[in-house]
C-alpha positions as CSV (number, residue, x, y, z in Angstrom):
1,X,74.8,120.9,116.8
2,X,76.1,121.3,113.4
3,X,79.3,119.1,112.6
4,X,82.8,121.8,112.7
5,X,83.7,122.5,108.7
6,X,86.8,120.1,107.4
7,X,89.9,122.5,108.7
8,X,91.5,122.4,105.0
9,X,95.2,124.5,105.0
10,X,95.0,124.4,100.9
11,X,91.9,125.5,99.1
12,X,90.8,124.0,95.1
13,X,92.0,126.3,92.8
14,X,88.7,128.2,91.5
15,X,89.6,127.3,87.5
16,X,91.6,123.7,86.4
17,X,92.5,121.4,89.1
18,X,94.8,121.9,92.2
19,X,95.3,123.9,95.0
20,X,95.7,127.3,95.5
21,X,97.4,129.7,98.3
22,X,97.0,128.6,102.0
23,X,94.4,129.9,104.1
24,X,95.2,129.2,107.6
25,X,98.7,129.7,109.7
26,X,99.4,126.1,109.6
27,X,99.4,126.3,105.8
28,X,101.5,129.2,105.2
29,X,103.8,128.1,108.0
30,X,104.3,124.8,105.5
31,X,105.0,126.5,102.3
32,X,107.1,128.8,104.5
33,X,109.1,126.1,105.7
34,X,109.0,124.0,101.9
35,X,110.5,127.1,100.1
36,X,113.5,127.9,102.7
37,X,114.2,123.8,102.7
38,X,113.5,123.5,98.8
39,X,115.7,126.1,98.4
40,X,119.1,125.7,101.3
41,X,118.5,121.6,99.7
42,X,119.2,121.9,95.6
43,X,121.6,125.3,96.6
44,X,123.1,122.7,99.0
45,X,123.6,120.7,96.2
46,X,124.4,122.2,93.2
47,X,127.0,123.8,95.4
48,X,128.7,121.2,95.7
49,X,128.5,120.4,92.1
50,X,126.1,116.9,93.0
51,X,123.1,115.3,90.4
52,X,121.5,114.9,94.3
53,X,119.7,118.1,93.2
54,X,116.8,116.0,91.1
55,X,116.0,113.4,93.1
56,X,115.6,115.9,96.4
57,X,114.0,118.5,94.5
58,X,111.2,115.2,92.7
59,X,111.0,113.9,96.3
60,X,110.2,117.9,98.2
61,X,107.3,118.2,95.5
62,X,106.2,114.7,96.3
63,X,106.3,115.8,99.6
64,X,104.5,119.0,98.8
65,X,101.2,117.2,97.1
66,X,100.8,114.6,99.5
67,X,100.2,117.3,102.2
68,X,98.2,119.4,99.7
69,X,95.9,116.1,99.3
70,X,96.1,115.4,103.3
71,X,95.5,119.3,104.3
72,X,93.5,120.3,101.3
73,X,89.6,120.5,99.6
74,X,89.6,117.2,98.0
75,X,90.7,117.8,94.0
76,X,88.9,117.8,90.9
77,X,88.5,119.8,87.6
78,X,86.4,122.8,88.3
79,X,85.3,125.1,86.0
80,X,84.6,128.9,88.3
81,X,81.8,129.3,90.4
């Protein structure tokens, strides 16, 4: 019996460092929720003339990166297949 391959939500990019678009439904759900929260939060803070949109956006990017590290292929520099 072969071991089950890792269940990645985000594949590694073919060129460069990082991740590509989601490849599972869980990854797509995460991305859509993340985008909705990101734009709603930034829009809310900007509409209320608050500078809190800057740390909010930074926190949201950190959440995205941590999720990609956790549920994505291990990152490394790639030159193509």
